[in-house]
C-alpha positions in Angstrom: -20.3 -12.2 -0.4 -19.4 -12.7 3.2 -16.6 -10.6 4.7 -13.2 -12.1 4.7 -11.6 -12.0 8.2 -8.0 -11.5 9.0 -5.8 -11.0 12.0 -4.4 -7.5 12.5 -1.1 -6.9 10.8 -1.4 -10.1 8.7 -2.2 -10.9 5.1 -5.8 -12.1 4.4 -5.6 -15.0 2.0 -8.5 -15.1 -0.4 -10.1 -18.4 -1.4 -8.2 -20.4 -4.0 -11.4 -20.7 -5.9 -11.3 -17.0 -6.7 -8.2 -17.2 -8.7 -6.3 -20.0 -10.4 -3.1 -17.9 -10.6 -0.5 -19.3 -8.2 2.5 -17.4 -9.5 1.4 -13.8 -9.1 3.8 -13.1 -6.3 6.9 -14.1 -8.3 8.2 -10.6 -7.9 8.0 -10.8 -4.2 10.5 -12.2 -1.7 7.5 -13.2 0.4 6.3 -16.4 -1.2 7.4 -18.5 1.8 6.0 -16.0 4.3 2.4 -15.4 3.1 1.0 -16.8 6.4 3.4 -14.8 8.6 2.2 -11.7 10.3 3.5 -8.3 9.2 5.6 -6.5 11.8 3.4 -4.8 14.4 3.8 -1.0 14.5 5.3 0.2 17.8 2.3 2.3 18.7 0.1 -0.8 18.4 2.3 -3.3 20.1 0.2 -3.2 23.3 -3.1 -3.7 21.5 -5.2 -6.8 21.8 -3.7 -9.1 19.1 -6.7 -11.4 19.2 -8.9 -8.7 17.7 -10.2 -9.7 14.3 -10.8 -7.2 11.5 -13.1 -7.8 8.6 -12.4 -7.1 5.0 -15.3 -5.1 3.5 -17.1 -6.6 0.6 -16.1 -3.8 -1.7 -12.5 -4.5 -1.0 -12.8 -8.3 -1.4 -14.6 -7.8 -4.7 -12.0 -5.5 -6.2 -9.0 -7.6 -5.1 -10.5 -10.7 -6.5 -11.4 -9.0 -9.8 -7.8 -7.9 -10.1 -6.5 -11.4 -9.7 -5.1 -11.1 -6.2 -4.9 -14.0 -3.7 -4.2 -11.9 -0.6 -4.7 -8.5 0.8 -3.9 -6.6 4.0 -5.3 -3.6 5.8 -2.9 -0.7 5.7 -4.8 1.8 7.9 -7.8 3.8 8.7 -7.5 7.6 8.7 -9.5 10.8 8.7 -9.1 12.8 5.6 -7.3 16.1 6.1 -8.2 19.2 4.1 -4.7 18.9 2.6 -5.6 15.4 1.2 -8.3 16.9 -0.9 -6.6 20.2 -1.8 -5.9 20.9 -5.4 -2.8 22.9 -4.3 -1.4 20.0 -2.3 -2.4 17.3 -4.7 -1.4 14.3 -2.6 -2.6 11.7 -0.1 -0.6 11.7 3.1 0.6 8.5 4.8 2.2 8.8 8.3 5.8 7.5 8.7 4.7 4.7 11.1 2.2 3.4 8.7 4.5 3.5 5.6 7.3 1.7 7.5 5.1 -0.8 9.4 2.3 -1.6 7.1 3.6 -1.0 3.5 7.3 -1.4 3.6 7.3 -5.1 4.8 5.3 -6.1 1.7 7.7 -4.5 -0.8 10.7 -5.8 -2.7 14.1 -4.2 -2.3 13.8 -2.3 -5.6 10.4 -1.0 -4.6 11.6 0.2 -1.2 14.4 2.0 -2.9 12.2 3.6 -5.5 9.7 4.8 -2.8 12.6 6.3 -0.8 11.7 4.0 2.2 15.2 2.6 2.7 16.2 2.2 6.4 19.7 2.5 7.8 20.1 -1.2 7.5 19.3 -1.0 3.8 22.0 1.6 3.3 24.5 -0.6 5.1 23.6 -3.6 2.9 23.9 -1.4 -0.2 27.3 -0.1 0.8 28.5 -3.7 1.4 27.3 -4.7 -2.0 29.1 -1.9 -3.7 32.3 -2.7 -1.8 32.0 -6.3 -2.9 31.4 -5.3 -6.5 27.6 -5.6 -6.5 25.4 -2.9 -8.2 23.7 -2.1 -4.9 20.5 -0.1 -4.6 21.7 3.5 -4.1 21.6 4.3 -7.8 18.1 2.7 -8.1 17.0 4.8 -5.1 18.2 7.9 -6.8 16.6 7.0 -10.1 13.3 6.2 -8.4 13.2 9.5 -6.6 14.2 11.5 -9.7 11.2 10.0 -11.4 8.9 10.9 -8.5 8.7 7.6 -6.6 7.4 4.1 -7.0 4.5 3.7 -9.6 1.6 2.0 -7.9 -2.1 1.4 -8.9 -4.6 3.1 -6.6 -8.3 2.3 -6.8 -11.4 4.0 -5.4 -14.1 2.2 -3.5 -16.1 2.2 -6.7 -13.4 0.3 -8.8 -11.9 3.2 -10.8 -8.1 3.1 -10.7 -5.1 5.2 -11.8 -1.4 5.2 -11.6 0.1 7.3 -8.7 3.5 7.4 -7.2 4.5 6.4 -3.7 7.4 8.3 -2.2 8.7 9.5 1.2 9.5 13.1 1.9 13.0 13.7 3.3 12.0 16.4 5.8 9.0 14.9 7.6 9.6 11.3 6.7 5.9 11.0 5.9 5.0 9.2 2.7 2.6 10.4 0.0 0.6 9.1 -3.0 0.9 11.8 -5.6 1.0 12.3 -9.4 -0.8 13.9 -12.3 -3.8 11.6 -11.8 -4.4 12.4 -8.2 -6.9 15.2 -8.8 -9.0 12.8 -10.9 -8.7 10.2 -8.2 -10.0 12.6 -5.6 -12.9 13.6 -7.9 -13.9 10.0 -8.5 -13.4 8.8 -4.9 -15.8 11.4 -3.5 -13.6 12.0 -0.5 -14.1 15.1 1.6 -12.3 16.5 4.6 -13.4 14.8 7.8 -14.3 11.5 6.1 -12.9 8.3 7.6 -11.4 6.0 5.0 -9.9 2.5 4.9 -6.8 1.8 2.9 -5.9 -1.8 1.8 -3.0 -3.2 -0.1 -2.7 -6.1 -2.5 -0.8 -7.5 -5.5 -2.7 -7.8 -8.7 -2.5 -10.7 -11.1 0.7 -9.3 -12.6 2.4 -8.9 -9.2 2.0 -5.1 -9.2 1.6 -3.3 -5.9 -1.8 -1.8 -5.6 -3.9 0.1 -3.0 -7.6 0.7 -2.6 -8.9 3.7 -0.6 -12.5 4.3 0.2 -15.0 5.6 2.7 -15.9 3.3 5.6 -19.5 4.4 5.1 -21.3 3.5 1.9 -22.3 6.9 0.4 -24.9 5.3 -1.9 -23.6 7.4 -4.8 -25.1 6.7 -8.2 -22.3 6.6 -10.7 
């Protein structure tokens, strides 16, 4: 399978031949914006916007198998010792990445559950409450009490599990965490110092999913 190319900070649309499902994004408020670029993070605003990134074959295969019609690159990062520590038991995502590369692809309810609401979101919620609407503050509280937004996270090798995406109040960094994280770490074969890619997509049911894997093929026999 040839790599799928995409412009930085934009969705990569997969061939329509790979999926006949045209309604998988009904839960999104992005249906009319699929070809629009995601907001460029501030630290990358001066970068060459003509640079093209390739979707690895292992990413393309998984997102097609899961019924997705689009995917986007969230980030590359070096794995910290804390990312693979049984004591920490979480995968760290920097504030700028969560706000610039994940948040724009989320619905309002998902943003609230993941504790990624901005000051503008709080203003909107307050107005809704004043006007008699339910607002999102209660949903935000409920989501955080339950540990964050449930998302599916897959390894490079296709194994997936349910984890929770949430933002810490103190550092404003986001994390993927949950009872399945230790098993995810074991099956992903990640080690401190590895460089990984993280991609996002919506599966055939519209659920927010991520895939995290080494940039280098480790040639591991499973």
